[in-house]
Every structure is written in C-alpha cells, then in structure tokens.
C-alpha positions in Angstrom: 115.8 34.1 74.4 119.0 34.0 72.4 119.5 36.8 69.9 119.6 33.4 67.4 116.6 31.7 68.7 114.9 35.6 68.3 115.1 36.1 65.0 114.2 32.6 64.0 111.3 32.6 65.2 110.7 35.8 64.0 111.5 34.7 60.4 109.0 31.9 61.1 106.7 33.4 62.1 106.7 36.7 59.5 106.0 34.1 57.5 103.0 32.5 59.4 101.4 36.0 59.5 101.3 36.9 56.3 97.8 36.9 56.8 98.3 40.3 58.3 99.5 43.0 56.7 99.9 46.3 57.0 102.1 48.4 59.8 102.6 45.5 62.2 105.3 42.9 62.1 106.4 39.9 65.0 108.2 42.6 66.6 105.3 44.2 66.9 104.1 41.7 69.5 107.2 40.3 70.9 110.1 41.5 72.9 112.9 38.3 72.1 114.5 40.2 75.5 110.8 39.9 77.9 109.7 36.0 78.2 108.1 34.3 75.8 104.8 34.8 76.9 105.0 38.2 77.4 102.7 40.1 74.9 102.9 43.9 73.9 99.9 45.3 71.8 100.2 48.0 69.6 98.3 51.5 69.7 99.5 52.4 66.2 95.7 53.8 64.5 97.5 52.7 61.1 96.8 48.8 61.7 95.1 47.2 59.2 93.9 44.0 59.4 92.3 41.9 56.5 89.6 39.5 57.1 89.9 38.8 52.7 93.8 38.2 53.2 93.4 35.4 55.6 90.5 32.9 53.4 93.1 29.5 54.2 93.2 29.7 58.0 90.1 27.7 57.8 90.9 25.2 55.6 93.3 22.3 56.7 96.5 22.3 56.5 95.6 26.5 57.0 95.9 27.1 60.0 99.3 27.8 61.4 99.0 31.6 59.9 95.6 31.9 63.0 97.6 29.9 65.4 101.1 31.9 65.2 98.4 35.5 65.4 96.2 33.8 68.4 99.8 33.3 70.2 101.1 36.5 69.7 98.2 38.1 71.2 96.5 38.8 67.6 93.1 38.6 68.8 93.7 41.2 72.1 95.5 42.8 69.5 92.1 43.2 67.2 90.2 44.1 69.4 92.0 46.9 71.2 92.2 48.5 67.9 88.8 48.1 67.5 87.7 49.6 70.9 90.1 52.9 70.4 89.4 53.6 67.1 85.6 53.5 67.3 85.0 56.3 63.9 87.3 55.0 62.1 84.9 52.9 59.6 87.7 50.8 57.8 88.7 49.2 61.2 85.7 48.6 62.4 85.0 46.4 59.3 89.0 44.7 58.8 87.9 44.2 62.8 85.3 42.5 61.8 86.5 40.7 59.3 89.4 39.7 60.7 87.7 37.6 63.7 85.6 36.1 61.8 88.0 34.1 60.7 89.8 33.4 63.9 86.7 32.2 65.3 86.1 29.6 62.2 90.2 28.8 62.8 90.4 25.3 61.8 91.4 22.8 64.7 90.8 25.6 67.0 87.6 27.2 66.4 86.0 26.4 70.2 89.0 27.7 71.8 89.5 31.1 69.6 85.1 31.7 70.3 86.2 31.6 73.7 88.8 33.9 73.7 87.3 36.6 71.3 84.6 36.6 73.8 86.8 37.0 76.6 88.7 39.6 75.1 85.9 41.8 74.1 85.2 40.9 70.6 81.6 40.2 70.7 80.5 43.6 72.3 83.1 45.4 69.9 81.3 44.0 67.2 77.6 44.7 67.5 78.9 48.4 68.3 80.6 48.4 65.3 77.5 47.4 63.3 75.1 49.7 65.3 77.4 52.6 64.5 78.1 51.7 61.2 74.6 51.0 60.1 75.1 52.5 56.2 78.2 50.7 55.4 77.2 47.0 53.6 81.0 46.1 54.4 80.9 47.0 58.5 77.5 45.0 58.2 78.6 42.0 55.8 81.6 41.5 58.5 79.5 41.8 61.4 76.9 39.4 60.5 79.9 37.1 59.6 81.4 37.4 62.7 78.8 36.6 64.7 77.9 33.6 62.7 81.4 32.4 63.2 81.2 33.1 67.0 77.8 31.6 67.6 78.2 28.5 66.2 78.0 26.1 68.2 79.0 27.9 71.4 75.8 28.8 73.4 77.8 30.5 76.4 78.5 33.1 72.8 74.9 32.6 71.8 74.0 34.4 75.1 76.6 36.6 74.7 75.6 38.1 71.9 71.9 38.6 72.9 72.6 40.2 75.6 74.8 42.9 73.4 72.5 43.4 71.4 73.1 40.7 68.8 69.8 39.7 67.6 68.5 43.1 66.8 71.9 44.5 65.1 71.9 41.4 63.0 68.1 41.6 62.1 68.6 45.5 61.4 71.5 44.6 58.7 69.2 42.4 57.0 66.7 44.9 56.4 68.4 47.8 55.4 70.4 46.1 53.0 68.7 43.7 51.2 70.2 43.8 48.1 73.8 43.0 49.2 73.7 39.1 49.0 76.8 38.9 50.9 75.2 40.9 53.8 72.0 38.7 53.7 73.3 35.2 53.4 75.9 35.8 56.6 72.8 37.4 58.6 70.8 34.5 57.8 73.5 32.1 58.8 73.9 34.5 62.3 70.1 34.3 63.0 70.4 30.3 62.2 72.9 29.8 64.4 70.9 32.3 67.8 67.9 30.3 67.1 69.4 26.6 67.4 69.3 26.6 71.2 67.0 27.8 72.9 63.0 29.5 72.5 64.2 32.6 73.8 65.7 33.7 71.2 63.3 32.5 68.3 60.5 34.8 69.9 62.9 37.9 70.1 63.9 37.9 66.6 60.6 37.2 65.1 59.4 40.0 67.0 62.0 42.1 65.6 61.1 40.8 62.1 63.5 38.7 61.3 61.6 35.9 59.9 60.2 38.0 57.6 64.0 39.4 56.6 64.7 36.1 55.7 61.8 35.4 53.5 62.3 38.8 51.6 66.1 37.6 50.8 65.5 34.2 49.4 62.8 35.9 47.1 65.2 38.9 46.4 68.1 36.3 45.8 66.8 33.3 44.1 69.6 33.1 42.4 72.1 32.7 45.2 73.3 29.1 46.3 74.2 30.0 49.7 71.3 32.8 50.7 68.8 30.0 49.8 70.9 27.8 51.6 71.3 29.6 54.5 67.8 31.0 54.4 66.2 27.4 54.1 68.4 26.2 57.9 67.1 29.9 59.5 63.8 28.2 58.9 63.9 25.0 59.2 65.7 26.1 62.9 62.6 28.7 63.6 60.3 26.1 62.7 61.6 22.8 65.1 59.2 23.3 67.9 57.6 26.4 67.5 53.9 26.8 66.1 53.7 29.9 66.2 56.9 30.5 64.1 55.2 27.6 61.7 52.2 29.2 60.9 54.3 33.0 60.2 56.1 31.2 57.7 53.5 29.3 55.9 51.5 32.4 55.9 54.4 34.5 54.4 54.5 32.2 52.0 57.4 30.0 52.1 55.8 26.6 52.0 53.1 27.5 49.4 54.4 26.2 45.9 55.1 28.7 43.3 
C-alpha cells in the first residue's frame, strides 16, 4: 500500500470508526506495510469499547462505522479483550455492548452474527454474565447481545443454549427484577430463544423463565418495551405447547384485571 493511499484510508476509516473510543486508532488494526487483509489485534488492557456510543450502527445509512470496524478485525478484537480481561467489569460491559450493536448492524446482521459466534463471542458473553451476577450493566448488555445474536439465527440459538445462555438470561431477569432495561432485553432474548425448538421452551420454563417474564410485566407495567417483549415471549412460549399455556394461564397472565 502506498504511503498516500495509506494516509487516505486511515483518515477515512478513523472518521467511520467514531463509535469506538479509548486507546484504539486505525493504526492499531492495520499496518500499511502488510497486505490490506492482514489485521493486528491490540493487547492493551486499557481498550475501551462503548456500545452506547454506536447507536447509529443499526440504522439505514449508519452501517459504515460497523462495516469499518468489522473489516478491521473489530469483532475479534472485542472478543479477545473480553477473554484477556475477564476480571474487568467495565471491559465485560463495554464488550457485550459492542457485540450487541455489531450483531444488529444494518444490512450485515446475519454475517456479523455468524462471525461473532465463530470468534467465540457467544461464550464470552455468557461467561461475562455468569462471572458478574451483581452488575446490572453487564446483565443488561449481556442479555442484549444474546438477544441480537439469537435473532433469526438457529445455529446461534443452539450455541447460546449449549453455552448456558438460557440459564444466564433467566437468572438475570430473576436477580435484576427492578431494572426495566434488563427485563426488556431478557424478555427479548428469551423470545428469540424459544421461537425455534420445543426443547428450549422446556428448559426455559424449568428454569423459571415464564414466571420471570410475568413478574417483569407486572413490575414494569408502564414500560412499553417490557410489555411488548414480554407479550412476544409468552406468545412464543404458548405456541403449540399446552403445558406452557397452562402455566401462563394459571399464573394469571390471561386473567382480566
């Protein structure tokens, strides 16, 4: 790569990568003396990724930033940061948030979902949730990441279940019942996980998932997000599953107030 072309590429992509802040720069990803497909991944434990700063990634016209990050090896960098900094609550929170946004990036959702799973992203998210049960932020971002990764992706749903993600999401909704964001994202994740296989409906119900969803809806009556995703989850639970339908009805979900 010529020096001039290298400068232009870095300038363009530094602008596109505005959703990532901290110690990263485009030079941390690409060495202009190497082929353009060769990626360097930084080891710096001070890496900070804030999913809250990339809210435009999932919108039409906002996918450029996500695309630049993915092409630069950003997915693998996030997963590696989480793997090498397992005791940093902040790294785990920011990492889960970044993976959530990347998994839902406009026009690249399926591709990014698969790439995150291949990099071990599902397992690091579940481990983050298991290791930080008292961090509301990690639970919220973790549920959000699994929600995005499970959306219309049967292979990822299987991988999430195998990694213990079902139980991790149910525990999050049970432990952080006063947090509307955790409840909304937890209901969303459970809704996606029960949409394909009866086995997962049984596992979630056995773990107390149905009661957790009902409690979330009762506790957060004024949260449109919790109500919407709670209803969707209950619909998916009840579909062609008589035992779950009976459980939902007996718990009062179908009882007029």
